[in-house]
C-alpha positions in Angstrom: 167.4 49.5 74.3 164.2 49.0 72.3 161.4 51.4 71.4 159.4 51.9 68.2 159.5 55.7 68.5 161.9 57.6 66.3 164.9 56.8 68.4 167.4 54.0 68.4 165.6 50.6 68.6 166.6 47.0 68.3 163.1 46.2 67.1 164.2 46.9 63.6 165.1 44.2 61.1 168.5 43.9 59.6 168.0 42.3 56.1 170.6 43.0 53.4 168.7 45.0 50.8 167.5 48.6 51.4 164.0 47.6 50.3 163.8 44.8 52.8 165.2 47.0 55.5 162.6 49.7 54.9 159.7 47.2 54.7 160.8 45.4 57.9 161.2 48.7 59.7 157.7 49.7 58.7 156.4 46.3 59.8 157.9 46.6 63.2 156.7 50.2 63.7 153.2 49.1 62.7 153.4 46.1 65.0 154.5 48.2 67.9 151.7 50.7 67.4 149.1 48.0 67.9 150.9 46.0 70.6 149.5 45.9 74.1 150.7 48.8 76.2 150.7 49.3 80.0 147.2 49.4 81.5 145.9 52.7 82.9 147.2 52.9 86.5 144.8 52.8 89.4 144.4 55.7 91.8 146.8 54.3 94.4 149.5 53.7 91.7 148.9 57.2 90.2 149.5 58.7 93.6 152.8 56.8 94.0 153.9 58.0 90.5 153.0 61.6 91.3 155.0 61.4 94.5 158.1 60.5 92.5 160.6 63.2 91.6 161.0 61.3 88.3 157.4 61.7 87.3 155.8 64.7 85.5 152.2 64.9 86.4 151.6 67.4 83.5 153.0 65.0 80.9 152.1 61.8 82.8 155.6 60.6 81.9 158.8 59.7 83.7 162.0 61.6 83.0 165.7 61.5 83.7 167.4 63.4 86.5 169.1 66.8 85.9 172.3 66.5 83.9 173.8 69.8 82.6 176.3 67.8 80.5 173.8 65.6 78.7 174.7 65.1 75.1 172.1 65.8 72.4 170.6 63.1 70.2 170.3 63.1 66.4 166.8 63.7 65.0 164.4 60.9 64.7 164.5 60.8 60.9 168.3 60.6 61.0 168.3 57.8 63.5 165.7 55.8 61.5 167.6 56.3 58.3 170.8 55.1 60.0 169.1 52.0 61.2 167.4 51.2 57.9 170.2 52.0 55.5 173.4 52.3 57.5 176.4 50.0 57.1 176.0 47.0 59.4 179.3 45.3 58.4 180.7 43.4 61.3 177.7 43.8 63.6 177.0 40.0 63.5 179.7 37.5 64.2 180.7 35.1 61.4 182.1 32.5 63.8 180.0 30.8 66.5 180.0 32.5 69.9 181.3 30.0 72.5 178.7 28.8 75.0 179.4 26.8 78.2 176.3 24.6 78.8 174.9 24.9 82.3 173.2 21.9 84.0 171.0 21.6 87.0 173.6 19.4 88.7 176.2 22.2 88.2 173.9 24.8 89.7 173.1 22.6 92.7 176.8 22.0 93.3 177.6 25.8 93.6 178.1 26.5 97.3 175.1 27.9 99.1 177.2 30.2 101.3 178.5 32.3 98.3 177.1 34.5 95.5 177.4 33.3 91.9 176.6 35.0 88.6 175.9 32.9 85.4 176.0 34.8 82.1 173.0 33.9 80.0 173.7 36.5 77.2 173.2 40.2 76.6 172.1 41.6 80.0 170.4 38.4 81.1 171.9 36.6 84.1 171.0 33.8 86.5 172.3 34.4 90.0 172.6 32.0 92.9 172.6 34.2 96.0 173.1 32.4 99.3 171.5 29.3 97.9 168.5 30.9 96.2 168.1 31.6 92.5 167.5 35.0 90.9 167.1 36.3 87.4 168.1 39.7 86.0 166.4 40.9 82.8 165.9 37.4 81.5 165.5 37.2 77.7 165.3 33.6 76.3 163.6 34.5 73.0 165.2 34.3 69.6 164.5 37.9 68.7 164.1 41.2 70.7 161.0 42.4 68.9 157.2 42.4 69.1 157.2 39.7 66.4 159.1 36.4 66.2 160.0 36.7 62.5 161.7 40.1 62.4 164.0 42.1 64.6 167.5 41.5 65.9 168.2 37.7 66.2 170.2 36.0 68.9 173.8 35.1 68.0 174.0 32.0 70.2 171.7 29.6 72.1 171.2 30.2 75.8 173.5 28.1 78.0 170.5 26.2 79.5 167.0 25.9 78.2 164.2 28.0 79.7 162.5 24.8 80.8 165.5 23.8 82.9 165.7 26.9 85.1 165.5 26.1 88.8 162.8 27.7 91.0 163.3 31.4 91.0 163.2 33.4 94.3 163.3 36.8 92.6 163.3 38.4 89.2 164.7 41.9 88.6 163.9 44.1 85.7 165.7 47.3 84.8 163.1 48.6 82.3 160.5 47.6 79.7 162.5 47.5 76.4 162.2 44.3 74.4 165.8 43.3 75.0 165.3 43.4 78.7 161.6 42.5 79.2 160.8 39.5 77.0 157.1 38.6 77.1 157.4 34.9 76.1 160.0 34.4 78.9 157.8 36.1 81.4 154.7 34.1 80.4 156.7 30.8 80.6 157.8 31.7 84.1 154.2 32.4 85.4 153.8 30.8 88.8 157.5 29.9 89.0 158.8 33.1 90.4 158.2 34.1 94.0 158.7 37.9 93.6 159.3 40.4 90.8 161.2 43.7 91.5 160.7 46.4 88.9 160.8 50.2 88.6 157.7 52.2 89.0 154.8 51.4 86.5 156.6 48.3 85.0 154.3 46.3 87.2 151.5 47.1 84.8 153.5 45.4 82.0 153.8 42.3 84.0 150.2 42.2 85.1 149.2 42.5 81.4 151.3 39.4 80.8 149.6 37.4 83.5 151.8 38.0 86.6 149.8 38.2 89.9 149.8 41.7 91.3 150.7 40.4 94.8 154.0 39.0 93.5 155.2 42.4 92.1 157.2 45.1 94.0 157.5 48.4 92.2 160.3 50.7 93.5 161.2 54.3 92.8 164.9 55.4 92.7 166.5 54.9 96.1 163.7 52.8 97.5 164.7 49.4 98.8 163.1 46.1 99.7 164.2 42.6 100.8 163.4 39.0 99.9 165.0 35.6 100.4 168.0 37.1 102.1 168.7 39.7 99.5 168.3 43.5 99.9 167.5 45.3 96.6 167.8 49.0 96.0 166.5 50.6 92.8 169.0 53.3 91.8 169.1 55.9 89.1 170.0 55.5 85.5 169.8 57.8 82.4 167.7 56.1 79.8 164.1 56.0 78.5 161.2 53.4 78.2 158.4 52.3 75.9 157.2 49.3 73.9 154.8 51.1 71.4 154.7 54.2 69.4 152.6 56.1 71.9 153.8 55.0 75.4 157.3 56.5 75.6 158.5 57.0 79.2 155.2 55.8 80.7 157.3 53.5 82.9 160.4 54.2 84.9 163.9 52.7 84.3 166.5 51.9 86.9 169.9 50.5 87.9 170.0 48.1 90.8 172.1 47.2 93.8 171.7 43.7 95.3 173.2 42.9 98.7 173.5 39.4 99.9 175.9 37.6 102.3 177.8 40.9 103.0 178.6 41.4 99.3 177.2 44.0 96.8 176.4 43.5 93.2 175.6 46.5 91.0 173.8 46.4 87.7 173.6 49.5 85.5 170.6 48.4 83.4 170.7 50.5 80.3 172.2 54.0 80.8 174.1 56.8 79.4 176.9 58.3 81.5 175.6 60.7 84.1 176.5 62.2 87.5 174.2 59.7 89.3 176.8 56.9 89.1 179.1 58.8 91.5 176.1 59.4 93.9 175.4 55.6 93.8 179.0 54.9 94.7 179.0 57.4 97.5 175.7 56.1 99.0 175.9 52.3 98.4 179.5 51.5 97.3 181.9 49.9 97.1 180.5 47.2 94.8 182.2 43.8 94.9 181.2 43.3 91.3 179.6 45.8 88.9 177.6 44.5 85.9 178.3 47.5 83.5 176.5 48.2 80.3 179.0 48.0 77.4 177.4 47.9 74.0 174.7 49.5 71.7 176.3 52.9 71.8 176.4 55.4 68.9 177.1 59.0 68.3 173.5 59.5 67.2 172.2 58.5 70.7 175.0 59.3 73.2 172.9 60.1 76.2 171.2 56.7 76.6 174.1 54.2 76.2 177.8 54.5 77.2 180.9 54.1 75.2 183.5 51.8 76.7 185.4 54.8 77.9 182.3 56.0 79.8 181.7 52.5 81.1 185.1 52.6 82.8 184.4 56.0 84.3 181.0 54.8 85.5 182.6 51.8 87.1 185.1 54.0 88.9 182.3 56.2 90.0 180.3 53.4 91.6 183.5 52.2 93.4 183.5 48.8 91.7 186.0 46.1 92.4 185.4 43.9 89.4 184.1 45.3 86.1 181.7 42.7 84.5 180.9 43.6 80.9 177.2 43.1 79.8 174.9 44.2 77.0 177.0 42.8 74.2 177.7 39.6 72.2 174.1 38.4 71.8 172.1 40.9 69.6 173.1 43.5 67.1 171.5 46.7 68.4 173.8 49.4 67.0 176.2 50.1 64.1 179.5 49.3 65.8 181.1 45.9 65.2 180.1 43.1 67.7 183.7 42.9 69.0 184.2 46.7 69.5 182.8 46.9 73.0 185.0 44.0 74.2 188.2 45.1 72.5 188.0 48.7 73.7 187.0 47.7 77.3 189.8 45.2 77.6 192.4 47.7 76.4 191.1 50.3 78.8 191.0 47.9 81.7 194.6 46.9 81.0 195.7 50.5 80.9 193.9 51.4 84.2 194.7 48.2 86.1 191.1 47.3 86.4 190.0 43.8 87.2 187.9 42.8 84.2 185.3 40.1 83.8 184.3 39.2 80.2 182.9 35.7 80.9 181.8 33.3 78.2 178.1 32.7 77.8 177.3 30.1 80.5 180.4 30.8 82.6 180.0 31.1 86.4 181.6 33.9 88.3 181.7 33.5 92.1 181.8 36.9 93.7 185.0 37.5 95.7 186.9 34.6 94.4 190.0 35.0 92.1 189.6 34.1 88.5 191.5 34.2 85.2 189.7 36.2 82.6 189.7 34.6 79.1 189.6 37.0 76.1 187.4 34.4 74.3 186.5 36.7 71.4 190.0 37.6 70.2 190.2 34.9 67.5 186.6 35.2 66.3 185.4 37.0 63.2 
């Protein structure tokens, strides 16, 4: 989650002193206010947006679906104060996060008649689906911020350098926040990705970064397309969007279902808990593996990120078979300790008899094959 508006944002610095926190927060907000925002949509795009049930023509903004049980947020001033002056003890690991290096030879050796998921960190993943490579929300940058010198910093290196990625058949984005849409990564990959699959209006972000329009497919919730043997369906989530102070919710957000080789992979993107998870499970489940958001939650913003308990319920709702934990262990984006999402989710999975995947950074999970799940963080500070 990342936005410069008065709501929870990873694009805030985390220096030790209150003065530095305040100064860095002001710098980020100022930077975001002058950062490039999505270009004005053309008439055809505008018609598509207006046809979406998620779009308000009056406000010219996207919105979440109905949820009578949605939890209220704290006020903007409260949230900013919490980020700038709140206690961040334990949010950054003291010990190195283990990383399994990934080589091109290792990737080539993965069987082409299976589906493989390689954890890159946070919500970023490299997938090998039936012999072709895909990326989900790739973020290779050191910080999730408009600037390279302030903002949440990466805990660990990526398991393979950006320069060593294989040719990419498809790149999937869940929304436009900085910890999911990384401009330096997108610009490096120009000309190296066959197709981009994004929620409505996120295509304008990519075009502004240099991506050719004819490589981009924008989908509304429940719309589907296919490429390189993979069927992709954009499914609902409960979140928000924006990269500047004045473009909140100008683009849509989504979860995704990827179907390849008779298997289904679900990815929540960023989302609070909402009834849509059950609908996704009813329409498209069961899911062979579900990449479930598990991190950056807080009582101040309960409707846009899930607690581990809500993550488990969402996993049950989508009819998942293996719960794969994402959105943790790479950036400090909230006030909870960096270990809290993993500790709580592991305890809940054990109580419920849920097959849990908490892979190390760089570890390969082959969908449908048995595996032993290492609790790699247990002895780390």
